[in-house]
C-alpha positions as CSV (number, residue, x, y, z in Angstrom):
1,M,17.1,10.6,9.8
2,T,16.3,6.5,10.2
3,H,12.7,6.2,11.9
4,Y,12.5,2.8,14.3
5,L,9.7,1.0,15.3
6,D,9.3,-0.2,18.8
7,F,9.9,-3.4,18.2
8,E,13.5,-2.3,16.8
9,K,14.7,-0.4,19.7
10,P,17.7,-2.6,20.2
11,L,18.3,-2.1,16.4
12,A,18.5,1.4,16.6
13,E,21.2,1.2,19.5
14,I,23.8,-1.0,17.9
15,E,22.9,1.5,14.8
16,G,23.3,4.4,16.7
17,K,26.8,3.2,18.2
18,A,28.1,2.3,15.2
19,E,27.4,5.8,13.7
20,E,28.7,7.8,16.7
21,L,32.3,5.8,16.3
22,R,32.1,6.9,12.5
23,A,30.9,10.4,13.3
24,M,34.3,10.5,16.0
25,A,36.4,8.9,13.5
26,R,35.4,11.6,10.8
27,V,36.5,14.4,13.5
28,S,39.6,12.9,14.5
29,E,41.7,11.0,11.5
30,E,43.9,9.6,14.1
31,M,41.3,7.4,15.3
32,D,41.1,4.0,13.7
33,I,37.3,2.5,14.7
34,E,36.3,1.0,11.4
35,A,36.9,-2.8,12.7
36,E,34.7,-2.1,15.4
37,A,32.0,-0.5,13.8
38,A,32.3,-3.3,11.4
39,A,31.7,-5.5,14.0
40,L,28.4,-3.6,14.9
41,D,27.1,-3.3,11.6
42,H,27.6,-7.3,11.8
43,K,25.6,-7.8,14.7
44,A,22.9,-5.0,13.6
45,A,22.6,-7.1,10.4
46,A,21.8,-10.4,12.4
47,L,19.7,-8.9,14.8
48,L,17.6,-7.4,11.8
49,K,17.4,-10.4,9.9
50,D,16.3,-12.1,13.4
51,L,13.6,-9.6,14.1
52,Y,12.0,-9.9,10.6
53,K,12.0,-14.0,10.5
54,K,8.8,-14.3,11.5
55,L,6.6,-10.9,12.4
56,S,3.6,-11.3,14.1
57,P,0.4,-9.7,12.5
58,W,1.0,-6.5,14.5
59,R,4.4,-5.9,14.1
60,K,3.6,-6.1,10.3
61,C,0.9,-3.8,10.8
62,Q,3.9,-1.1,12.0
63,V,5.7,-2.0,9.1
64,A,3.0,-1.4,6.4
65,R,2.6,2.0,8.3
66,H,6.4,3.0,8.6
67,P,6.3,6.8,7.7
68,D,9.3,6.2,5.2
69,R,7.6,3.6,3.2
70,P,7.6,4.6,-0.2
71,H,4.2,6.2,-1.1
72,C,2.0,6.2,-4.4
73,S,4.1,9.6,-5.3
74,D,6.9,7.7,-5.2
75,Y,6.0,4.8,-7.5
76,I,4.6,7.1,-9.8
77,D,7.9,9.1,-10.4
78,A,9.7,6.3,-10.6
79,L,7.7,4.1,-12.5
80,F,5.6,6.1,-15.1
81,Q,6.4,8.4,-17.7
82,E,4.5,11.4,-19.1
83,Y,2.2,11.2,-15.9
84,T,-0.2,13.8,-16.2
85,P,-2.4,14.4,-13.3
86,L,-6.1,15.0,-13.6
87,A,-7.9,16.6,-10.8
88,G,-11.5,17.1,-9.4
89,D,-14.8,15.2,-9.7
90,R,-16.5,17.8,-11.4
91,K,-19.0,17.7,-8.5
92,F,-17.6,19.2,-5.8
93,S,-13.8,19.6,-5.5
94,E,-10.0,18.0,-5.6
95,D,-9.4,15.7,-3.1
96,E,-5.5,15.5,-2.5
97,A,-5.6,12.5,-0.8
98,V,-5.9,10.6,-4.3
99,L,-3.8,11.0,-7.1
100,G,-4.7,10.0,-10.3
101,G,-4.2,10.6,-14.1
102,L,-3.1,9.4,-17.4
103,A,0.6,8.0,-17.6
104,R,3.1,5.3,-19.6
105,F,4.2,2.1,-17.7
106,N,6.7,0.3,-19.8
107,D,5.7,2.6,-22.9
108,R,2.5,1.5,-22.5
109,P,-0.5,4.1,-22.0
110,V,-2.6,3.6,-18.9
111,M,-4.5,5.0,-16.1
112,V,-3.0,5.2,-12.6
113,I,-4.9,5.7,-9.6
114,G,-3.6,5.8,-5.8
115,H,-3.8,7.0,-2.1
116,E,-1.3,9.4,-1.3
117,K,-0.3,9.7,2.7
118,G,2.4,12.2,1.9
119,N,5.8,12.5,3.6
120,D,5.9,15.1,6.2
121,T,3.9,17.0,8.4
122,S,2.6,19.4,6.1
123,S,2.0,16.8,3.2
124,R,0.2,14.6,5.3
125,I,-1.9,17.5,6.6
126,Q,-2.6,18.3,2.9
127,R,-3.2,14.4,2.0
128,N,-4.9,13.9,4.6
129,F,-3.3,11.0,5.9
130,G,-4.2,9.2,2.8
131,M,-8.0,9.2,3.9
132,A,-10.1,10.0,0.6
133,R,-13.4,12.0,1.0
134,P,-16.2,11.3,-1.3
135,E,-14.5,13.5,-4.3
136,G,-12.0,11.6,-4.2
137,Y,-13.8,8.2,-4.9
138,R,-15.8,9.9,-7.6
139,K,-12.7,11.2,-8.9
140,A,-11.3,7.7,-9.1
141,V,-14.9,6.8,-11.1
142,R,-14.0,9.7,-13.2
143,L,-10.4,8.1,-14.1
144,M,-11.7,5.0,-14.6
145,E,-14.7,5.4,-16.9
146,M,-12.2,7.6,-18.9
147,A,-10.0,4.5,-19.1
148,D,-12.6,2.5,-20.1
149,R,-13.7,5.0,-22.7
150,F,-10.2,4.8,-24.2
151,G,-9.4,1.4,-23.8
152,L,-6.4,2.4,-21.1
153,P,-5.6,-0.1,-18.2
154,V,-6.1,0.7,-15.0
155,I,-3.1,0.3,-12.0
156,T,-4.1,1.1,-8.5
157,L,-1.9,1.4,-5.8
158,V,-3.6,1.3,-2.2
159,D,-2.3,3.0,1.0
160,T,-4.7,4.1,3.1
161,P,-6.1,3.5,6.7
162,G,-9.7,3.6,5.5
163,A,-12.0,6.2,4.1
164,Y,-12.6,10.0,6.0
165,P,-14.9,9.4,8.6
166,G,-15.9,13.1,9.1
167,K,-18.9,15.0,9.4
168,G,-18.6,16.9,5.8
169,A,-17.6,13.5,4.4
170,E,-20.5,11.4,5.5
171,E,-22.9,14.7,4.6
172,R,-21.7,14.6,1.0
173,G,-22.5,10.5,0.8
174,Q,-19.1,8.9,1.8
175,S,-20.7,5.4,1.4
176,E,-22.3,6.2,-1.9
177,A,-19.2,7.1,-3.3
178,I,-17.5,4.2,-2.2
179,A,-20.1,1.9,-3.2
180,R,-20.1,3.9,-6.9
181,A,-16.1,3.4,-7.1
182,T,-16.6,-0.4,-6.3
183,E,-19.1,-1.0,-8.7
184,T,-17.2,0.7,-11.2
185,C,-14.1,-1.2,-10.8
186,L,-16.4,-4.7,-11.4
187,Q,-18.1,-3.0,-14.8
188,I,-14.8,-1.5,-16.6
189,G,-14.2,-3.6,-19.5
190,V,-10.5,-3.1,-19.3
191,P,-7.3,-4.6,-17.1
192,L,-7.5,-3.6,-13.8
193,V,-4.7,-4.3,-11.7
194,S,-4.0,-3.3,-7.8
195,V,-1.0,-3.4,-5.9
196,I,-1.3,-2.9,-2.1
197,I,1.7,-1.2,-0.9
198,G,1.2,-0.1,2.6
199,E,-2.2,-0.3,4.3
200,G,-5.5,-1.6,2.8
201,G,-7.8,-0.2,4.9
202,S,-11.5,-1.6,5.0
203,G,-14.1,0.1,2.0
204,G,-11.6,3.1,1.4
205,A,-8.8,0.2,0.0
206,V,-11.9,-2.2,-1.6
207,A,-12.9,0.5,-4.0
208,F,-9.9,0.8,-5.3
209,A,-9.1,-2.7,-5.2
210,T,-11.6,-5.0,-6.3
211,A,-9.6,-5.7,-9.5
212,N,-8.9,-8.5,-12.1
213,R,-5.6,-9.1,-9.9
214,V,-4.5,-7.7,-6.8
215,A,-0.8,-7.9,-5.3
216,M,0.5,-7.1,-1.9
217,L,3.7,-6.3,-0.5
218,E,5.1,-8.9,1.7
219,H,4.4,-6.6,4.9
220,S,1.5,-4.9,4.1
221,V,-1.9,-5.3,5.8
222,Y,-5.4,-5.3,4.1
223,S,-8.3,-5.7,6.5
224,V,-12.0,-4.7,6.9
225,I,-10.9,-2.6,9.9
226,S,-7.8,-1.4,11.8
227,P,-6.8,-3.8,14.5
228,E,-7.2,-0.9,17.3
229,G,-10.7,-0.4,15.6
230,C,-11.6,-3.8,15.8
231,A,-9.9,-4.1,19.5
232,S,-12.4,-1.3,20.2
233,I,-15.6,-3.0,19.4
234,L,-14.6,-6.7,20.6
235,W,-13.2,-6.0,23.8
236,K,-13.8,-1.9,24.4
237,N,-9.9,-1.6,24.7
238,A,-8.1,-0.6,22.0
239,D,-4.7,-2.0,23.7
240,K,-5.9,-5.2,22.7
241,M,-4.8,-4.5,19.0
242,R,-2.2,-7.4,18.8
243,E,-5.0,-9.8,19.3
244,A,-7.6,-8.2,17.4
245,A,-4.5,-8.4,14.4
246,E,-4.1,-11.9,15.1
247,A,-7.6,-12.7,14.6
248,L,-8.4,-10.5,11.2
249,R,-6.1,-12.6,9.2
250,L,-5.1,-9.0,7.7
251,T,-1.4,-10.3,6.2
252,A,-0.5,-10.7,2.9
253,Q,0.2,-14.3,3.2
254,D,-3.3,-15.0,4.8
255,L,-4.7,-13.0,2.5
256,L,-2.9,-15.0,-0.3
257,K,-4.3,-18.3,0.8
258,L,-7.9,-16.7,1.4
259,G,-7.7,-15.7,-2.7
260,V,-8.1,-12.1,-1.7
261,A,-4.3,-11.4,-3.0
262,D,-2.9,-13.2,-6.0
263,R,0.6,-12.2,-5.4
264,V,2.8,-11.5,-2.7
265,I,5.8,-9.3,-3.3
266,P,9.1,-9.9,-1.6
267,E,10.3,-7.0,0.4
268,P,14.1,-6.1,1.1
269,L,15.3,-7.2,4.8
270,G,13.5,-4.9,7.2
271,G,10.8,-3.4,4.9
272,A,10.5,-1.5,2.1
273,H,11.7,1.5,3.7
274,R,15.2,0.3,3.8
275,D,15.6,0.0,0.0
276,R,13.1,2.0,-1.6
277,E,14.5,1.4,-4.9
278,A,14.6,-2.5,-5.1
279,T,11.2,-2.5,-3.6
280,I,10.1,-0.2,-6.7
281,A,11.5,-2.4,-8.9
282,S,9.8,-5.4,-7.6
283,V,6.2,-3.7,-8.0
284,S,7.2,-3.2,-11.7
285,D,8.1,-6.4,-12.4
286,C,4.7,-7.5,-10.7
287,L,2.6,-4.9,-12.6
288,T,4.3,-6.0,-15.5
289,K,3.4,-9.8,-15.2
290,M,-0.4,-9.2,-14.2
291,L,-0.9,-6.9,-17.1
292,G,0.6,-9.8,-19.2
293,D,-1.9,-12.3,-17.6
294,L,-4.3,-10.2,-18.9
295,D,-3.5,-9.2,-22.4
296,G,-5.6,-10.2,-25.0
297,L,-8.9,-10.7,-23.2
298,K,-11.8,-9.2,-24.6
299,P,-13.7,-6.5,-22.5
300,K,-16.4,-9.0,-21.4
301,A,-13.9,-11.8,-20.7
302,L,-12.3,-9.1,-18.5
303,I,-15.6,-8.2,-16.4
304,K,-16.7,-11.9,-15.8
305,D,-12.7,-12.8,-14.5
306,R,-13.3,-9.9,-12.2
307,R,-16.4,-10.9,-11.3
308,D,-15.8,-14.3,-10.8
309,K,-12.7,-13.6,-8.5
310,F,-15.0,-11.8,-6.0
311,L,-17.5,-14.3,-6.0
312,A,-15.4,-17.0,-5.1
313,L,-13.4,-15.1,-2.6
314,G,-13.0,-17.2,0.6
315,S,-13.6,-20.4,-0.8
316,K,-9.7,-21.5,-0.8
317,G,-9.4,-20.8,2.9
318,L,-12.8,-22.7,3.7
319,A,-11.9,-25.9,1.5
320,A,-8.6,-25.7,3.5
């Protein structure tokens, strides 16, 4: 069943009518409705193109959160061979909001780490909707340090509304765990590349995306706070999220201009969820190019490259 966003309701009506006609034809073979259904398909395609021609930042947030977008587990299944998941932070427990393990990418040994939101009610609850607890960030630190020890490139896939803000997480040192993960990103002497595949929420995303190269899918977002949270603070009204999304400059296109993102990966018309295979293939191509950019660099050069990138953040936007 197709999930439509609020602004896609006119599209839902047209595509729904086309499907109804085809369902009627399947029941009665005498009905010939293909020409009428094809006309509706053409109308739907034109409307889809018009809707996605220039998405507002708030609509991009909605697309980035679409429940049918490919998630971390989908990319791991499709792009990585011999994936061996590694669990636990060796301090408290396993955090199922964070996936990570050894794998091969294009037959090259790597460490892959990412946020997993889940794809149905039970898995979303199990994965805590992609909101990691301290043990998730400590697991990521453990895996990055292991990759550094064995000279393995690290690939991170970011898709989180933010770190989990619950009482237990705070008691176990949530902010310290995020800071340690960010520090580890800056210290490892192996290539570190990151892709924002959906939401990049605050420090919960920075802890995985402090990388040599950062790419964003075309309709992904990356911000210090959610638009709803920003609106609640600035205007005391979460309904001002559209204005907040504009002010936050959270789109891939804005962040490319600011130098936060190094590449924007095009999505199929209508978003990544409309052609998951094409999206995953585009991410694969981008990962290959980003790792290729870093091939041959020594550990000290990789660390300096990463440090210089983040010290220069925002300078492109300020200069413009």
